[in-house]
C-alpha positions as CSV (number, residue, x, y, z in Angstrom):
1,M,0.0,0.0,0.0
2,K,1.3,3.4,-1.0
3,S,2.0,5.9,1.8
4,I,1.9,9.7,1.9
5,L,3.0,12.4,4.3
6,S,1.2,15.7,4.5
7,T,3.1,18.7,5.8
8,K,-0.2,20.3,6.8
9,K,-3.0,18.7,8.9
10,F,-6.1,18.0,6.9
11,T,-9.7,19.0,7.8
12,L,-12.2,16.2,8.1
13,A,-13.6,16.9,4.6
14,Q,-10.1,16.7,3.2
15,K,-9.4,13.4,5.0
16,E,-12.5,12.0,3.4
17,L,-11.0,12.6,0.0
18,L,-8.4,10.0,0.9
19,L,-10.7,7.5,2.5
20,N,-11.2,5.2,-0.5
21,S,-7.9,6.0,-2.2
22,G,-6.1,2.9,-0.9
23,L,-3.3,5.2,0.4
24,T,-2.1,5.4,4.0
25,F,-1.3,8.8,5.3
26,V,0.6,10.6,8.1
27,E,0.0,14.3,8.7
28,Y,1.7,17.0,10.7
29,N,2.1,20.8,10.6
30,A,5.6,21.6,9.2
31,I,5.0,25.2,9.9
32,S,3.0,27.3,12.3
33,I,1.7,30.9,12.0
34,E,2.0,33.5,14.7
35,F,0.1,36.8,14.4
36,V,2.2,39.9,15.2
37,P,1.2,43.4,16.2
38,F,0.8,45.9,13.3
39,N,-0.6,49.3,12.6
40,A,-2.8,50.2,9.6
41,P,-4.9,53.2,8.6
42,K,-8.6,53.1,9.6
43,Q,-9.7,53.5,6.0
44,I,-8.0,51.8,3.1
45,E,-9.0,52.1,-0.6
46,N,-7.2,49.1,-2.0
47,A,-5.7,46.1,-0.1
48,I,-3.7,43.1,-1.3
49,F,-3.9,39.6,0.3
50,T,-1.9,36.7,-0.9
51,S,-2.9,34.2,1.9
52,K,-5.7,33.2,4.2
53,N,-3.2,33.8,7.1
54,A,-3.0,37.5,6.3
55,V,-6.8,37.7,6.1
56,K,-7.2,36.0,9.5
57,A,-4.5,38.2,11.1
58,V,-6.2,41.4,9.9
59,F,-9.8,40.6,10.6
60,S,-9.3,38.7,13.9
61,N,-7.6,41.8,15.3
62,K,-10.6,43.4,16.9
63,K,-8.7,46.6,17.9
64,I,-7.6,47.6,14.5
65,I,-9.8,46.2,11.8
66,P,-9.6,48.7,8.9
67,E,-12.4,49.6,6.6
68,I,-11.3,48.3,3.2
69,K,-13.1,49.4,0.0
70,N,-11.5,47.0,-2.5
71,C,-9.6,43.7,-2.0
72,F,-7.3,42.1,-4.5
73,C,-6.2,38.5,-3.6
74,V,-4.4,35.3,-4.6
75,G,-6.3,32.1,-4.3
76,E,-10.0,31.1,-4.2
77,K,-9.7,30.1,-0.6
78,T,-8.4,33.6,0.3
79,K,-11.3,35.1,-1.7
80,E,-13.8,33.0,0.2
81,L,-12.4,34.0,3.6
82,L,-12.4,37.7,2.6
83,E,-16.1,37.4,1.6
84,E,-16.9,35.6,4.8
85,Y,-15.6,38.8,6.6
86,G,-17.9,40.9,4.4
87,Q,-15.1,42.2,2.1
88,K,-15.6,43.2,-1.6
89,V,-13.1,41.2,-3.7
90,V,-12.4,43.0,-7.0
91,K,-9.9,40.5,-8.5
92,T,-8.7,37.0,-7.7
93,T,-5.8,35.2,-9.4
94,Q,-4.1,31.8,-8.9
95,Y,-0.6,33.3,-8.6
96,G,1.0,36.4,-7.3
97,S,2.6,37.1,-10.7
98,E,-0.8,37.1,-12.3
99,L,-2.2,39.6,-9.7
100,A,0.8,41.8,-10.2
101,D,0.2,41.9,-14.0
102,C,-3.4,42.8,-13.4
103,L,-2.5,45.7,-11.0
104,I,0.1,47.0,-13.5
105,K,-2.4,46.8,-16.4
106,N,-5.5,48.2,-14.7
107,H,-4.6,50.1,-11.5
108,K,-1.3,51.9,-12.3
109,N,-2.4,55.1,-10.6
110,D,-3.9,53.5,-7.5
111,T,-2.3,53.1,-4.1
112,F,-2.3,49.7,-2.2
113,Y,-1.7,48.2,1.2
114,F,-0.2,44.8,1.0
115,F,-0.9,42.6,4.1
116,C,1.6,39.8,4.3
117,G,3.8,37.5,6.4
118,N,7.5,37.7,7.1
119,K,8.3,35.1,4.5
120,R,6.2,36.6,1.7
121,L,7.5,36.2,-1.9
122,D,9.0,39.3,-3.6
123,T,6.9,38.8,-6.7
124,I,4.3,41.5,-6.1
125,P,6.5,44.2,-4.3
126,K,9.2,43.9,-7.0
127,A,6.6,44.2,-9.9
128,L,4.9,47.2,-8.3
129,K,8.2,49.0,-7.5
130,E,9.4,48.5,-11.1
131,E,6.2,50.2,-12.3
132,N,6.3,53.0,-9.7
133,I,3.0,51.9,-8.3
134,M,2.5,53.2,-4.7
135,F,2.1,50.6,-2.0
136,S,2.8,50.0,1.7
137,E,3.7,46.7,3.1
138,I,2.2,45.6,6.5
139,E,3.5,42.5,8.1
140,T,0.8,40.8,10.0
141,Y,2.1,37.3,10.8
142,E,5.3,35.2,11.1
143,T,5.9,31.8,9.6
144,V,7.7,29.5,12.1
145,L,9.3,26.2,11.0
146,N,8.4,23.1,13.0
147,P,11.0,20.5,11.9
148,K,10.3,16.9,12.6
149,H,12.4,13.8,11.8
150,F,10.7,10.7,10.3
151,Q,12.4,7.3,10.4
152,R,10.5,5.9,7.5
153,Q,10.2,6.8,3.8
154,F,7.0,7.8,2.1
155,D,5.9,7.4,-1.5
156,G,4.6,10.9,-1.7
157,I,5.0,14.0,0.4
158,L,2.6,16.9,0.1
159,F,3.9,20.5,0.3
160,F,1.7,23.6,0.6
161,S,4.4,26.3,0.8
162,P,8.2,26.8,0.2
163,S,8.5,27.1,4.0
164,A,7.1,23.7,4.5
165,V,9.7,22.3,2.1
166,Q,12.4,24.0,4.1
167,S,11.1,22.7,7.3
168,F,10.9,19.1,6.1
169,V,14.3,19.0,4.5
170,S,16.0,20.4,7.6
171,E,15.5,17.1,9.3
172,N,14.8,14.6,6.4
173,K,15.8,13.7,2.8
174,L,13.3,13.3,0.0
175,K,15.3,10.4,-1.6
176,N,12.8,8.5,-3.8
177,S,9.7,10.2,-2.5
178,T,7.5,12.2,-5.0
179,A,7.0,15.8,-3.9
180,F,3.4,16.9,-4.6
181,C,3.2,20.7,-4.5
182,I,0.4,23.2,-4.4
183,G,2.0,25.6,-6.9
184,T,5.0,26.6,-8.9
185,T,6.8,28.5,-6.1
186,T,6.5,25.6,-3.8
187,A,7.6,23.3,-6.6
188,A,10.7,25.5,-7.3
189,E,11.8,25.0,-3.7
190,A,11.2,21.2,-3.8
191,K,13.2,21.0,-7.0
192,K,16.3,22.0,-5.1
193,Y,16.2,18.6,-3.4
194,T,14.5,16.2,-5.9
195,E,13.6,15.8,-9.5
196,N,10.4,13.9,-8.5
197,V,8.1,16.9,-8.4
198,V,4.4,17.0,-9.3
199,I,2.3,20.2,-9.3
200,A,-1.4,20.3,-8.5
201,N,-3.9,21.5,-11.1
202,S,-5.0,24.4,-8.9
203,T,-3.7,26.1,-5.8
204,S,-5.9,24.3,-3.2
205,V,-5.3,21.6,-0.7
206,E,-8.0,19.5,-2.3
207,S,-6.3,19.7,-5.7
208,V,-3.0,18.5,-4.2
209,I,-4.8,15.5,-2.6
210,A,-6.5,14.7,-5.9
211,K,-3.3,14.9,-7.9
212,T,-1.5,12.7,-5.3
213,V,-4.2,10.0,-5.4
214,K,-4.3,10.0,-9.2
215,T,-0.5,9.9,-9.6
216,L,0.2,7.2,-7.0
217,K,-2.6,5.0,-8.3
218,N,-1.1,5.2,-11.7
219,Y,2.2,3.9,-10.2
220,D,0.6,0.7,-9.1
């Protein structure tokens, strides 16, 4: 029986996707998120969110929740969470590079606040700087690595961020395991350690699980 290791703990619904797959799985959180104090204007015209963690950090902070007119975000799950908080999402893309292209093309004269974590990618800030688009970066959370050593090998290892890859390889080797990655930036990190990298069809946990099941079943 094929075995997989997830570097992120699944929800019950996500576990159910694996129930009849014939795969055994182990799960743990390779990283953890810690909210940090931050300051933001009370009223914001345009805000950028590239993760659910940033959304949670901003809107769970009862003392400082800003009034945001327009939200621009990366990922359908990020969009869903913003809408749960009653926010108006103007544009959603799958990757940061796509969002940066949209902002450059359609919002060159606007000003933005980018809510992010301490390990955020440079994709959006670099693109906006190059086009002289005004933005302020507000760090709302920190990503902390939780390294853990595993004695056994797994057929597949599921990664949901570059930080999760870094956390795993700090204590383990990928060897013959296939790295199943949520997107291209996570895959780029995994490719530093293995050639066996598979990228999910979309940037969601469910898509990573589906890709893993389909790929490993084809190996049988």
